[in-house]
CHARMM internal coordinates of N, CA and C (Angstrom, degrees):
IC EDIT
DIST 1 N 1 CA 1.4521
DIST 1 CA 1 C 1.5191
ANGL 1 N 1 CA 1 C 109.18
DIST 1 C 2 N 1.3207
ANGL 1 CA 1 C 2 N 115.17
DIHE 1 N 1 CA 1 C 2 N 152.87
DIST 2 N 2 CA 1.4542
ANGL 1 C 2 N 2 CA 121.03
DIHE 1 CA 1 C 2 N 2 CA 179.61
DIST 2 CA 2 C 1.5183
ANGL 2 N 2 CA 2 C 111.67
DIHE 1 C 2 N 2 CA 2 C -88.09
DIST 2 C 3 N 1.2839
ANGL 2 CA 2 C 3 N 114.56
DIHE 2 N 2 CA 2 C 3 N -174.03
DIST 3 N 3 CA 1.4602
ANGL 2 C 3 N 3 CA 120.19
DIHE 2 CA 2 C 3 N 3 CA 176.77
DIST 3 CA 3 C 1.5238
ANGL 3 N 3 CA 3 C 109.43
DIHE 2 C 3 N 3 CA 3 C -87.67
DIST 3 C 4 N 1.3131
ANGL 3 CA 3 C 4 N 116.99
DIHE 3 N 3 CA 3 C 4 N 173.17
DIST 4 N 4 CA 1.4629
ANGL 3 C 4 N 4 CA 122.32
DIHE 3 CA 3 C 4 N 4 CA -177.64
DIST 4 CA 4 C 1.5219
ANGL 4 N 4 CA 4 C 110.06
DIHE 3 C 4 N 4 CA 4 C -57.17
DIST 4 C 5 N 1.3325
ANGL 4 CA 4 C 5 N 116.03
DIHE 4 N 4 CA 4 C 5 N 133.02
DIST 5 N 5 CA 1.4486
ANGL 4 C 5 N 5 CA 120.77
DIHE 4 CA 4 C 5 N 5 CA 177.47
DIST 5 CA 5 C 1.5173
ANGL 5 N 5 CA 5 C 114.80
DIHE 4 C 5 N 5 CA 5 C 91.43
DIST 5 C 6 N 1.3035
ANGL 5 CA 5 C 6 N 118.80
DIHE 5 N 5 CA 5 C 6 N -8.65
DIST 6 N 6 CA 1.4533
ANGL 5 C 6 N 6 CA 120.96
DIHE 5 CA 5 C 6 N 6 CA 177.48
DIST 6 CA 6 C 1.5181
ANGL 6 N 6 CA 6 C 110.38
DIHE 5 C 6 N 6 CA 6 C -84.85
DIST 6 C 7 N 1.2997
ANGL 6 CA 6 C 7 N 115.60
DIHE 6 N 6 CA 6 C 7 N 167.61
DIST 7 N 7 CA 1.4567
ANGL 6 C 7 N 7 CA 119.89
DIHE 6 CA 6 C 7 N 7 CA -176.69
DIST 7 CA 7 C 1.5300
ANGL 7 N 7 CA 7 C 112.34
DIHE 6 C 7 N 7 CA 7 C -65.22
DIST 7 C 8 N 1.3099
ANGL 7 CA 7 C 8 N 117.90
DIHE 7 N 7 CA 7 C 8 N -15.53
DIST 8 N 8 CA 1.4566
ANGL 7 C 8 N 8 CA 120.42
DIHE 7 CA 7 C 8 N 8 CA 179.97
DIST 8 CA 8 C 1.5275
ANGL 8 N 8 CA 8 C 112.74
DIHE 7 C 8 N 8 CA 8 C -89.08
DIST 8 C 9 N 1.3330
ANGL 8 CA 8 C 9 N 116.88
DIHE 8 N 8 CA 8 C 9 N 1.00
DIST 9 N 9 CA 1.4591
ANGL 8 C 9 N 9 CA 122.51
DIHE 8 CA 8 C 9 N 9 CA 178.16
DIST 9 CA 9 C 1.5229
ANGL 9 N 9 CA 9 C 108.09
DIHE 8 C 9 N 9 CA 9 C -69.69
DIST 9 C 10 N 1.3081
ANGL 9 CA 9 C 10 N 118.15
DIHE 9 N 9 CA 9 C 10 N 127.40
DIST 10 N 10 CA 1.4642
ANGL 9 C 10 N 10 CA 121.09
DIHE 9 CA 9 C 10 N 10 CA -174.56
DIST 10 CA 10 C 1.5299
ANGL 10 N 10 CA 10 C 112.94
DIHE 9 C 10 N 10 CA 10 C -103.24
DIST 10 C 11 N 1.3133
ANGL 10 CA 10 C 11 N 118.51
DIHE 10 N 10 CA 10 C 11 N 21.49
DIST 11 N 11 CA 1.4627
ANGL 10 C 11 N 11 CA 121.39
DIHE 10 CA 10 C 11 N 11 CA -178.23
DIST 11 CA 11 C 1.5238
ANGL 11 N 11 CA 11 C 111.74
DIHE 10 C 11 N 11 CA 11 C -62.03
DIST 11 C 12 N 1.3173
ANGL 11 CA 11 C 12 N 118.10
DIHE 11 N 11 CA 11 C 12 N -38.39
DIST 12 N 12 CA 1.4651
ANGL 11 C 12 N 12 CA 120.80
DIHE 11 CA 11 C 12 N 12 CA 179.88
DIST 12 CA 12 C 1.5195
ANGL 12 N 12 CA 12 C 110.23
DIHE 11 C 12 N 12 CA 12 C -64.79
DIST 12 C 13 N 1.3102
ANGL 12 CA 12 C 13 N 116.99
DIHE 12 N 12 CA 12 C 13 N -44.66
DIST 13 N 13 CA 1.4673
ANGL 12 C 13 N 13 CA 120.16
DIHE 12 CA 12 C 13 N 13 CA 178.94
DIST 13 CA 13 C 1.5256
ANGL 13 N 13 CA 13 C 110.54
DIHE 12 C 13 N 13 CA 13 C -62.88
DIST 13 C 14 N 1.3239
ANGL 13 CA 13 C 14 N 117.19
DIHE 13 N 13 CA 13 C 14 N -40.43
DIST 14 N 14 CA 1.4616
ANGL 13 C 14 N 14 CA 120.00
DIHE 13 CA 13 C 14 N 14 CA 179.21
DIST 14 CA 14 C 1.5209
ANGL 14 N 14 CA 14 C 111.25
DIHE 13 C 14 N 14 CA 14 C -63.80
DIST 14 C 15 N 1.3337
ANGL 14 CA 14 C 15 N 117.64
DIHE 14 N 14 CA 14 C 15 N -36.98
DIST 15 N 15 CA 1.4540
ANGL 14 C 15 N 15 CA 121.71
DIHE 14 CA 14 C 15 N 15 CA 178.02
DIST 15 CA 15 C 1.5256
ANGL 15 N 15 CA 15 C 110.82
DIHE 14 C 15 N 15 CA 15 C -65.55
DIST 15 C 16 N 1.3210
ANGL 15 CA 15 C 16 N 116.75
DIHE 15 N 15 CA 15 C 16 N -43.69
DIST 16 N 16 CA 1.4635
ANGL 15 C 16 N 16 CA 120.87
DIHE 15 CA 15 C 16 N 16 CA 179.04
DIST 16 CA 16 C 1.5243
ANGL 16 N 16 CA 16 C 110.34
DIHE 15 C 16 N 16 CA 16 C -62.32
DIST 16 C 17 N 1.3232
ANGL 16 CA 16 C 17 N 117.48
DIHE 16 N 16 CA 16 C 17 N -45.80
DIST 17 N 17 CA 1.4629
ANGL 16 C 17 N 17 CA 120.22
DIHE 16 CA 16 C 17 N 17 CA -179.68
DIST 17 CA 17 C 1.5228
ANGL 17 N 17 CA 17 C 112.03
DIHE 16 C 17 N 17 CA 17 C -67.42
DIST 17 C 18 N 1.3271
ANGL 17 CA 17 C 18 N 117.69
DIHE 17 N 17 CA 17 C 18 N -33.58
DIST 18 N 18 CA 1.4677
ANGL 17 C 18 N 18 CA 120.19
DIHE 17 CA 17 C 18 N 18 CA 177.21
DIST 18 CA 18 C 1.5246
ANGL 18 N 18 CA 18 C 110.34
DIHE 17 C 18 N 18 CA 18 C -65.88
DIST 18 C 19 N 1.3279
ANGL 18 CA 18 C 19 N 117.19
DIHE 18 N 18 CA 18 C 19 N -42.16
DIST 19 N 19 CA 1.4739
ANGL 18 C 19 N 19 CA 120.67
DIHE 18 CA 18 C 19 N 19 CA 176.44
DIST 19 CA 19 C 1.5114
ANGL 19 N 19 CA 19 C 110.92
DIHE 18 C 19 N 19 CA 19 C -62.40
DIST 19 C 20 N 1.3215
ANGL 19 CA 19 C 20 N 116.02
DIHE 19 N 19 CA 19 C 20 N -45.27
DIST 20 N 20 CA 1.4577
ANGL 19 C 20 N 20 CA 121.80
DIHE 19 CA 19 C 20 N 20 CA 178.92
DIST 20 CA 20 C 1.5247
ANGL 20 N 20 CA 20 C 110.77
DIHE 19 C 20 N 20 CA 20 C -58.37
DIST 20 C 21 N 1.3115
ANGL 20 CA 20 C 21 N 116.20
DIHE 20 N 20 CA 20 C 21 N -46.81
DIST 21 N 21 CA 1.4615
ANGL 20 C 21 N 21 CA 120.55
DIHE 20 CA 20 C 21 N 21 CA -179.01
DIST 21 CA 21 C 1.5244
ANGL 21 N 21 CA 21 C 111.30
DIHE 20 C 21 N 21 CA 21 C -63.83
DIST 21 C 22 N 1.3220
ANGL 21 CA 21 C 22 N 116.48
DIHE 21 N 21 CA 21 C 22 N -44.92
DIST 22 N 22 CA 1.4603
ANGL 21 C 22 N 22 CA 121.12
DIHE 21 CA 21 C 22 N 22 CA -177.56
DIST 22 CA 22 C 1.5253
ANGL 22 N 22 CA 22 C 112.00
DIHE 21 C 22 N 22 CA 22 C -68.23
DIST 22 C 23 N 1.3290
ANGL 22 CA 22 C 23 N 117.43
DIHE 22 N 22 CA 22 C 23 N -41.81
DIST 23 N 23 CA 1.4574
ANGL 22 C 23 N 23 CA 121.58
DIHE 22 CA 22 C 23 N 23 CA -173.82
DIST 23 CA 23 C 1.5220
ANGL 23 N 23 CA 23 C 114.10
DIHE 22 C 23 N 23 CA 23 C -84.33
DIST 23 C 24 N 1.3176
ANGL 23 CA 23 C 24 N 118.47
DIHE 23 N 23 CA 23 C 24 N -26.19
DIST 24 N 24 CA 1.4643
ANGL 23 C 24 N 24 CA 119.94
DIHE 23 CA 23 C 24 N 24 CA -176.00
DIST 24 CA 24 C 1.5226
ANGL 24 N 24 CA 24 C 112.42
DIHE 23 C 24 N 24 CA 24 C -119.61
DIST 24 C 25 N 1.2906
ANGL 24 CA 24 C 25 N 116.54
DIHE 24 N 24 CA 24 C 25 N -57.94
DIST 25 N 25 CA 1.4649
ANGL 24 C 25 N 25 CA 120.66
DIHE 24 CA 24 C 25 N 25 CA -169.98
DIST 25 CA 25 C 1.5283
ANGL 25 N 25 CA 25 C 112.24
DIHE 24 C 25 N 25 CA 25 C -65.98
DIST 25 C 26 N 1.3246
ANGL 25 CA 25 C 26 N 117.55
DIHE 25 N 25 CA 25 C 26 N -46.04
DIST 26 N 26 CA 1.4650
ANGL 25 C 26 N 26 CA 120.01
DIHE 25 CA 25 C 26 N 26 CA -176.57
DIST 26 CA 26 C 1.5235
ANGL 26 N 26 CA 26 C 113.36
DIHE 25 C 26 N 26 CA 26 C -70.06
DIST 26 C 27 N 1.3298
ANGL 26 CA 26 C 27 N 116.87
DIHE 26 N 26 CA 26 C 27 N -23.25
DIST 27 N 27 CA 1.4609
ANGL 26 C 27 N 27 CA 119.83
DIHE 26 CA 26 C 27 N 27 CA -175.75
DIST 27 CA 27 C 1.5250
ANGL 27 N 27 CA 27 C 113.62
DIHE 26 C 27 N 27 CA 27 C -102.29
DIST 27 C 28 N 1.3252
ANGL 27 CA 27 C 28 N 118.19
DIHE 27 N 27 CA 27 C 28 N 7.01
DIST 28 N 28 CA 1.4546
ANGL 27 C 28 N 28 CA 121.19
DIHE 27 CA 27 C 28 N 28 CA -174.25
DIST 28 CA 28 C 1.5174
ANGL 28 N 28 CA 28 C 111.20
DIHE 27 C 28 N 28 CA 28 C -130.96
DIST 28 C 29 N 1.3227
ANGL 28 CA 28 C 29 N 115.56
DIHE 28 N 28 CA 28 C 29 N 138.57
DIST 29 N 29 CA 1.4592
ANGL 28 C 29 N 29 CA 121.09
DIHE 28 CA 28 C 29 N 29 CA 170.87
DIST 29 CA 29 C 1.5242
ANGL 29 N 29 CA 29 C 107.15
DIHE 28 C 29 N 29 CA 29 C -108.39
DIST 29 C 30 N 1.2943
ANGL 29 CA 29 C 30 N 116.51
DIHE 29 N 29 CA 29 C 30 N 120.67
DIST 30 N 30 CA 1.4541
ANGL 29 C 30 N 30 CA 121.44
DIHE 29 CA 29 C 30 N 30 CA -177.74
DIST 30 CA 30 C 1.5218
ANGL 30 N 30 CA 30 C 110.27
DIHE 29 C 30 N 30 CA 30 C -94.21
DIST 30 C 31 N 1.3268
ANGL 30 CA 30 C 31 N 116.11
DIHE 30 N 30 CA 30 C 31 N 134.97
DIST 31 N 31 CA 1.4655
ANGL 30 C 31 N 31 CA 120.66
DIHE 30 CA 30 C 31 N 31 CA 179.61
DIST 31 CA 31 C 1.5164
ANGL 31 N 31 CA 31 C 112.36
DIHE 30 C 31 N 31 CA 31 C -81.49
DIST 31 C 32 N 1.3248
ANGL 31 CA 31 C 32 N 116.42
DIHE 31 N 31 CA 31 C 32 N -25.01
DIST 32 N 32 CA 1.4612
ANGL 31 C 32 N 32 CA 119.57
DIHE 31 CA 31 C 32 N 32 CA -178.78
DIST 32 CA 32 C 1.5250
ANGL 32 N 32 CA 32 C 109.50
DIHE 31 C 32 N 32 CA 32 C -153.16
DIST 32 C 33 N 1.3069
ANGL 32 CA 32 C 33 N 114.44
DIHE 32 N 32 CA 32 C 33 N 169.24
DIST 33 N 33 CA 1.4610
ANGL 32 C 33 N 33 CA 121.05
DIHE 32 CA 32 C 33 N 33 CA 176.28
DIST 33 CA 33 C 1.5310
ANGL 33 N 33 CA 33 C 109.67
DIHE 32 C 33 N 33 CA 33 C -62.16
DIST 33 C 34 N 1.3189
ANGL 33 CA 33 C 34 N 116.78
DIHE 33 N 33 CA 33 C 34 N -39.83
DIST 34 N 34 CA 1.4644
ANGL 33 C 34 N 34 CA 121.06
DIHE 33 CA 33 C 34 N 34 CA 179.97
DIST 34 CA 34 C 1.5308
ANGL 34 N 34 CA 34 C 111.00
DIHE 33 C 34 N 34 CA 34 C -62.84
DIST 34 C 35 N 1.3248
ANGL 34 CA 34 C 35 N 117.69
DIHE 34 N 34 CA 34 C 35 N -41.08
DIST 35 N 35 CA 1.4684
ANGL 34 C 35 N 35 CA 120.96
DIHE 34 CA 34 C 35 N 35 CA 177.05
DIST 35 CA 35 C 1.5285
ANGL 35 N 35 CA 35 C 111.11
DIHE 34 C 35 N 35 CA 35 C -63.13
DIST 35 C 36 N 1.3206
ANGL 35 CA 35 C 36 N 117.15
DIHE 35 N 35 CA 35 C 36 N -41.88
DIST 36 N 36 CA 1.4629
ANGL 35 C 36 N 36 CA 121.31
DIHE 35 CA 35 C 36 N 36 CA 178.82
DIST 36 CA 36 C 1.5264
ANGL 36 N 36 CA 36 C 110.42
DIHE 35 C 36 N 36 CA 36 C -64.81
DIST 36 C 37 N 1.2927
ANGL 36 CA 36 C 37 N 115.85
DIHE 36 N 36 CA 36 C 37 N -43.25
DIST 37 N 37 CA 1.4674
ANGL 36 C 37 N 37 CA 120.55
DIHE 36 CA 36 C 37 N 37 CA -179.89
DIST 37 CA 37 C 1.5313
ANGL 37 N 37 CA 37 C 111.43
DIHE 36 C 37 N 37 CA 37 C -62.31
DIST 37 C 38 N 1.3206
ANGL 37 CA 37 C 38 N 117.27
DIHE 37 N 37 CA 37 C 38 N -42.97
DIST 38 N 38 CA 1.4560
ANGL 37 C 38 N 38 CA 121.99
DIHE 37 CA 37 C 38 N 38 CA 178.57
DIST 38 CA 38 C 1.5339
ANGL 38 N 38 CA 38 C 110.81
DIHE 37 C 38 N 38 CA 38 C -65.92
DIST 38 C 39 N 1.3185
ANGL 38 CA 38 C 39 N 117.14
DIHE 38 N 38 CA 38 C 39 N -39.84
DIST 39 N 39 CA 1.4660
ANGL 38 C 39 N 39 CA 120.95
DIHE 38 CA 38 C 39 N 39 CA 179.19
DIST 39 CA 39 C 1.5272
ANGL 39 N 39 CA 39 C 110.89
DIHE 38 C 39 N 39 CA 39 C -64.82
DIST 39 C 40 N 1.3203
ANGL 39 CA 39 C 40 N 117.49
DIHE 39 N 39 CA 39 C 40 N -39.59
DIST 40 N 40 CA 1.4598
ANGL 39 C 40 N 40 CA 121.11
DIHE 39 CA 39 C 40 N 40 CA 178.17
DIST 40 CA 40 C 1.5248
ANGL 40 N 40 CA 40 C 110.02
DIHE 39 C 40 N 40 CA 40 C -64.56
DIST 40 C 41 N 1.3236
ANGL 40 CA 40 C 41 N 116.27
DIHE 40 N 40 CA 40 C 41 N -45.00
DIST 41 N 41 CA 1.4637
ANGL 40 C 41 N 41 CA 120.07
DIHE 40 CA 40 C 41 N 41 CA 178.51
DIST 41 CA 41 C 1.5306
ANGL 41 N 41 CA 41 C 110.69
DIHE 40 C 41 N 41 CA 41 C -60.36
DIST 41 C 42 N 1.3270
ANGL 41 CA 41 C 42 N 116.61
DIHE 41 N 41 CA 41 C 42 N -47.43
DIST 42 N 42 CA 1.4670
ANGL 41 C 42 N 42 CA 120.66
DIHE 41 CA 41 C 42 N 42 CA 179.79
DIST 42 CA 42 C 1.5204
ANGL 42 N 42 CA 42 C 111.62
DIHE 41 C 42 N 42 CA 42 C -60.85
DIST 42 C 43 N 1.3262
ANGL 42 CA 42 C 43 N 117.34
DIHE 42 N 42 CA 42 C 43 N -39.64
DIST 43 N 43 CA 1.4672
ANGL 42 C 43 N 43 CA 121.41
DIHE 42 CA 42 C 43 N 43 CA 179.75
DIST 43 CA 43 C 1.5304
ANGL 43 N 43 CA 43 C 110.64
DIHE 42 C 43 N 43 CA 43 C -63.87
DIST 43 C 44 N 1.3132
ANGL 43 CA 43 C 44 N 116.15
DIHE 43 N 43 CA 43 C 44 N -46.61
DIST 44 N 44 CA 1.4631
ANGL 43 C 44 N 44 CA 120.02
DIHE 43 CA 43 C 44 N 44 CA -176.39
DIST 44 CA 44 C 1.5273
ANGL 44 N 44 CA 44 C 111.64
DIHE 43 C 44 N 44 CA 44 C -72.78
DIST 44 C 45 N 1.3226
ANGL 44 CA 44 C 45 N 116.95
DIHE 44 N 44 CA 44 C 45 N -52.78
DIST 45 N 45 CA 1.4654
ANGL 44 C 45 N 45 CA 120.79
DIHE 44 CA 44 C 45 N 45 CA -174.89
DIST 45 CA 45 C 1.5226
ANGL 45 N 45 CA 45 C 114.02
DIHE 44 C 45 N 45 CA 45 C -82.92
DIST 45 C 46 N 1.3252
ANGL 45 CA 45 C 46 N 117.94
DIHE 45 N 45 CA 45 C 46 N -22.49
DIST 46 N 46 CA 1.4483
ANGL 45 C 46 N 46 CA 120.52
DIHE 45 CA 45 C 46 N 46 CA -178.61
DIST 46 CA 46 C 1.5185
ANGL 46 N 46 CA 46 C 114.56
DIHE 45 C 46 N 46 CA 46 C -97.56
DIST 46 C 47 N 1.3274
ANGL 46 CA 46 C 47 N 116.81
DIHE 46 N 46 CA 46 C 47 N -23.79
DIST 47 N 47 CA 1.4600
ANGL 46 C 47 N 47 CA 119.98
DIHE 46 CA 46 C 47 N 47 CA -176.70
DIST 47 CA 47 C 1.5309
ANGL 47 N 47 CA 47 C 112.37
DIHE 46 C 47 N 47 CA 47 C -125.51
DIST 47 C 48 N 1.2894
ANGL 47 CA 47 C 48 N 117.43
DIHE 47 N 47 CA 47 C 48 N -59.21
DIST 48 N 48 CA 1.4657
ANGL 47 C 48 N 48 CA 120.04
DIHE 47 CA 47 C 48 N 48 CA -170.30
DIST 48 CA 48 C 1.5284
ANGL 48 N 48 CA 48 C 112.95
DIHE 47 C 48 N 48 CA 48 C -65.29
DIST 48 C 49 N 1.3136
ANGL 48 CA 48 C 49 N 118.39
DIHE 48 N 48 CA 48 C 49 N -50.98
DIST 49 N 49 CA 1.4649
ANGL 48 C 49 N 49 CA 119.86
DIHE 48 CA 48 C 49 N 49 CA -176.95
DIST 49 CA 49 C 1.5281
ANGL 49 N 49 CA 49 C 113.89
DIHE 48 C 49 N 49 CA 49 C -71.03
DIST 49 C 50 N 1.3380
ANGL 49 CA 49 C 50 N 120.26
DIHE 49 N 49 CA 49 C 50 N -47.27
DIST 50 N 50 CA 1.4638
ANGL 49 C 50 N 50 CA 117.96
DIHE 49 CA 49 C 50 N 50 CA -175.55
DIST 50 CA 50 C 1.5322
ANGL 50 N 50 CA 50 C 115.17
DIHE 49 C 50 N 50 CA 50 C -82.99
DIST 50 C 51 N 1.3301
ANGL 50 CA 50 C 51 N 119.64
DIHE 50 N 50 CA 50 C 51 N -26.21
DIST 51 N 51 CA 1.4641
ANGL 50 C 51 N 51 CA 119.86
DIHE 50 CA 50 C 51 N 51 CA -170.64
DIST 51 CA 51 C 1.5181
ANGL 51 N 51 CA 51 C 116.42
DIHE 50 C 51 N 51 CA 51 C -123.48
DIST 51 C 52 N 1.2965
ANGL 51 CA 51 C 52 N 118.76
DIHE 51 N 51 CA 51 C 52 N -37.18
DIST 52 N 52 CA 1.4696
ANGL 51 C 52 N 52 CA 120.99
DIHE 51 CA 51 C 52 N 52 CA -173.62
DIST 52 CA 52 C 1.5243
ANGL 52 N 52 CA 52 C 110.88
DIHE 51 C 52 N 52 CA 52 C -68.34
DIST 52 C 53 N 1.3261
ANGL 52 CA 52 C 53 N 116.15
DIHE 52 N 52 CA 52 C 53 N 128.72
DIST 53 N 53 CA 1.4599
ANGL 52 C 53 N 53 CA 120.75
DIHE 52 CA 52 C 53 N 53 CA 179.24
DIST 53 CA 53 C 1.5248
ANGL 53 N 53 CA 53 C 110.14
DIHE 52 C 53 N 53 CA 53 C -83.53
DIST 53 C 54 N 1.3167
ANGL 53 CA 53 C 54 N 115.75
DIHE 53 N 53 CA 53 C 54 N 137.87
DIST 54 N 54 CA 1.4574
ANGL 53 C 54 N 54 CA 121.80
DIHE 53 CA 53 C 54 N 54 CA -178.82
DIST 54 CA 54 C 1.5270
ANGL 54 N 54 CA 54 C 109.69
DIHE 53 C 54 N 54 CA 54 C -118.03
DIST 54 C 55 N 1.3351
ANGL 54 CA 54 C 55 N 117.49
DIHE 54 N 54 CA 54 C 55 N 119.55
DIST 55 N 55 CA 1.4653
ANGL 54 C 55 N 55 CA 120.65
DIHE 54 CA 54 C 55 N 55 CA -178.49
DIST 55 CA 55 C 1.5291
ANGL 55 N 55 CA 55 C 113.85
DIHE 54 C 55 N 55 CA 55 C -58.63
DIST 55 C 56 N 1.3138
ANGL 55 CA 55 C 56 N 117.67
DIHE 55 N 55 CA 55 C 56 N -30.61
DIST 56 N 56 CA 1.4684
ANGL 55 C 56 N 56 CA 120.40
DIHE 55 CA 55 C 56 N 56 CA -176.44
DIST 56 CA 56 C 1.5247
ANGL 56 N 56 CA 56 C 112.46
DIHE 55 C 56 N 56 CA 56 C -68.60
DIST 56 C 57 N 1.3432
ANGL 56 CA 56 C 57 N 117.43
DIHE 56 N 56 CA 56 C 57 N -16.99
DIST 57 N 57 CA 1.4654
ANGL 56 C 57 N 57 CA 120.25
DIHE 56 CA 56 C 57 N 57 CA 180.00
DIST 57 CA 57 C 1.5320
ANGL 57 N 57 CA 57 C 110.76
DIHE 56 C 57 N 57 CA 57 C -121.35
DIST 57 C 58 N 1.3223
ANGL 57 CA 57 C 58 N 115.49
DIHE 57 N 57 CA 57 C 58 N 39.59
DIST 58 N 58 CA 1.4555
ANGL 57 C 58 N 58 CA 121.11
DIHE 57 CA 57 C 58 N 58 CA 174.83
DIST 58 CA 58 C 1.5144
ANGL 58 N 58 CA 58 C 114.55
DIHE 57 C 58 N 58 CA 58 C 74.57
DIST 58 C 59 N 1.3101
ANGL 58 CA 58 C 59 N 117.20
DIHE 58 N 58 CA 58 C 59 N 30.27
DIST 59 N 59 CA 1.4734
ANGL 58 C 59 N 59 CA 122.98
DIHE 58 CA 58 C 59 N 59 CA -179.71
DIST 59 CA 59 C 1.5212
ANGL 59 N 59 CA 59 C 112.76
DIHE 58 C 59 N 59 CA 59 C 58.13
DIST 59 C 60 N 1.3211
ANGL 59 CA 59 C 60 N 115.63
DIHE 59 N 59 CA 59 C 60 N 34.61
DIST 60 N 60 CA 1.4579
ANGL 59 C 60 N 60 CA 122.22
DIHE 59 CA 59 C 60 N 60 CA 172.98
DIST 60 CA 60 C 1.5191
ANGL 60 N 60 CA 60 C 108.51
DIHE 59 C 60 N 60 CA 60 C -106.11
DIST 60 C 61 N 1.3183
ANGL 60 CA 60 C 61 N 115.99
DIHE 60 N 60 CA 60 C 61 N 160.11
DIST 61 N 61 CA 1.4623
ANGL 60 C 61 N 61 CA 118.62
DIHE 60 CA 60 C 61 N 61 CA 171.38
DIST 61 CA 61 C 1.5266
ANGL 61 N 61 CA 61 C 107.17
DIHE 60 C 61 N 61 CA 61 C -76.49
DIST 61 C 62 N 1.3342
ANGL 61 CA 61 C 62 N 118.56
DIHE 61 N 61 CA 61 C 62 N 156.64
DIST 62 N 62 CA 1.4593
ANGL 61 C 62 N 62 CA 119.52
DIHE 61 CA 61 C 62 N 62 CA 177.77
DIST 62 CA 62 C 1.5328
ANGL 62 N 62 CA 62 C 112.73
DIHE 61 C 62 N 62 CA 62 C -56.94
DIST 62 C 63 N 1.3367
ANGL 62 CA 62 C 63 N 117.54
DIHE 62 N 62 CA 62 C 63 N -38.36
DIST 63 N 63 CA 1.4649
ANGL 62 C 63 N 63 CA 120.41
DIHE 62 CA 62 C 63 N 63 CA 179.47
DIST 63 CA 63 C 1.5278
ANGL 63 N 63 CA 63 C 110.61
DIHE 62 C 63 N 63 CA 63 C -64.65
DIST 63 C 64 N 1.3325
ANGL 63 CA 63 C 64 N 117.81
DIHE 63 N 63 CA 63 C 64 N -43.30
DIST 64 N 64 CA 1.4662
ANGL 63 C 64 N 64 CA 121.31
DIHE 63 CA 63 C 64 N 64 CA 178.17
DIST 64 CA 64 C 1.5240
ANGL 64 N 64 CA 64 C 111.03
DIHE 63 C 64 N 64 CA 64 C -64.95
DIST 64 C 65 N 1.3208
ANGL 64 CA 64 C 65 N 116.52
DIHE 64 N 64 CA 64 C 65 N -40.86
DIST 65 N 65 CA 1.4588
ANGL 64 C 65 N 65 CA 121.14
DIHE 64 CA 64 C 65 N 65 CA 179.36
DIST 65 CA 65 C 1.5308
ANGL 65 N 65 CA 65 C 110.67
DIHE 64 C 65 N 65 CA 65 C -61.58
DIST 65 C 66 N 1.3285
ANGL 65 CA 65 C 66 N 116.72
DIHE 65 N 65 CA 65 C 66 N -43.03
DIST 66 N 66 CA 1.4690
ANGL 65 C 66 N 66 CA 120.26
DIHE 65 CA 65 C 66 N 66 CA 179.03
DIST 66 CA 66 C 1.5235
ANGL 66 N 66 CA 66 C 111.54
DIHE 65 C 66 N 66 CA 66 C -65.24
DIST 66 C 67 N 1.3509
ANGL 66 CA 66 C 67 N 117.49
DIHE 66 N 66 CA 66 C 67 N -41.95
DIST 67 N 67 CA 1.4673
ANGL 66 C 67 N 67 CA 120.01
DIHE 66 CA 66 C 67 N 67 CA 177.26
DIST 67 CA 67 C 1.5187
ANGL 67 N 67 CA 67 C 111.28
DIHE 66 C 67 N 67 CA 67 C -61.37
DIST 67 C 68 N 1.3289
ANGL 67 CA 67 C 68 N 116.82
DIHE 67 N 67 CA 67 C 68 N -44.16
DIST 68 N 68 CA 1.4561
ANGL 67 C 68 N 68 CA 121.35
DIHE 67 CA 67 C 68 N 68 CA 178.44
DIST 68 CA 68 C 1.5288
ANGL 68 N 68 CA 68 C 110.75
DIHE 67 C 68 N 68 CA 68 C -62.05
DIST 68 C 69 N 1.3109
ANGL 68 CA 68 C 69 N 116.70
DIHE 68 N 68 CA 68 C 69 N -42.49
DIST 69 N 69 CA 1.4719
ANGL 68 C 69 N 69 CA 121.61
DIHE 68 CA 68 C 69 N 69 CA 178.64
DIST 69 CA 69 C 1.5276
ANGL 69 N 69 CA 69 C 110.58
DIHE 68 C 69 N 69 CA 69 C -62.19
DIST 69 C 70 N 1.3268
ANGL 69 CA 69 C 70 N 116.96
DIHE 69 N 69 CA 69 C 70 N -43.67
DIST 70 N 70 CA 1.4740
ANGL 69 C 70 N 70 CA 120.34
DIHE 69 CA 69 C 70 N 70 CA 179.54
DIST 70 CA 70 C 1.5293
ANGL 70 N 70 CA 70 C 110.79
DIHE 69 C 70 N 70 CA 70 C -63.51
DIST 70 C 71 N 1.3457
ANGL 70 CA 70 C 71 N 116.99
DIHE 70 N 70 CA 70 C 71 N -39.49
DIST 71 N 71 CA 1.4623
ANGL 70 C 71 N 71 CA 119.76
DIHE 70 CA 70 C 71 N 71 CA 179.09
DIST 71 CA 71 C 1.5256
ANGL 71 N 71 CA 71 C 111.78
DIHE 70 C 71 N 71 CA 71 C -65.87
DIST 71 C 72 N 1.3271
ANGL 71 CA 71 C 72 N 117.23
DIHE 71 N 71 CA 71 C 72 N -39.62
DIST 72 N 72 CA 1.4603
ANGL 71 C 72 N 72 CA 119.82
DIHE 71 CA 71 C 72 N 72 CA -179.14
DIST 72 CA 72 C 1.5269
ANGL 72 N 72 CA 72 C 111.24
DIHE 71 C 72 N 72 CA 72 C -72.87
DIST 72 C 73 N 1.3308
ANGL 72 CA 72 C 73 N 117.80
DIHE 72 N 72 CA 72 C 73 N -29.12
DIST 73 N 73 CA 1.4698
ANGL 72 C 73 N 73 CA 120.33
DIHE 72 CA 72 C 73 N 73 CA 178.14
DIST 73 CA 73 C 1.5229
ANGL 73 N 73 CA 73 C 111.25
DIHE 72 C 73 N 73 CA 73 C -74.93
DIST 73 C 74 N 1.3333
ANGL 73 CA 73 C 74 N 117.22
DIHE 73 N 73 CA 73 C 74 N -30.53
DIST 74 N 74 CA 1.4575
ANGL 73 C 74 N 74 CA 121.07
DIHE 73 CA 73 C 74 N 74 CA -178.39
DIST 74 CA 74 C 1.5291
ANGL 74 N 74 CA 74 C 111.63
DIHE 73 C 74 N 74 CA 74 C -76.55
DIST 74 C 75 N 1.3298
ANGL 74 CA 74 C 75 N 116.53
DIHE 74 N 74 CA 74 C 75 N -22.59
DIST 75 N 75 CA 1.4771
ANGL 74 C 75 N 75 CA 119.79
DIHE 74 CA 74 C 75 N 75 CA -176.46
DIST 75 CA 75 C 1.5084
ANGL 75 N 75 CA 75 C 112.11
DIHE 74 C 75 N 75 CA 75 C -78.71
END
COOR INIT
IC SEED 1 N 1 CA 1 C
IC BUILD
């Protein structure tokens, strides 16, 4: 691992996983592995990527950030 502020710093990933754990895992009892897997998919693809704003990427959702990045690369 790198030092603080380098690209190998995993603070952003830890923040995302902490939100995921707090918002989904701690508040849900899963009846099966399949139910847990579906809930994780729904959380990521239905909430986190398209709508949830992330401070590390300018308070944009990951989907919006990717669209903006693609537009700036095409120009």
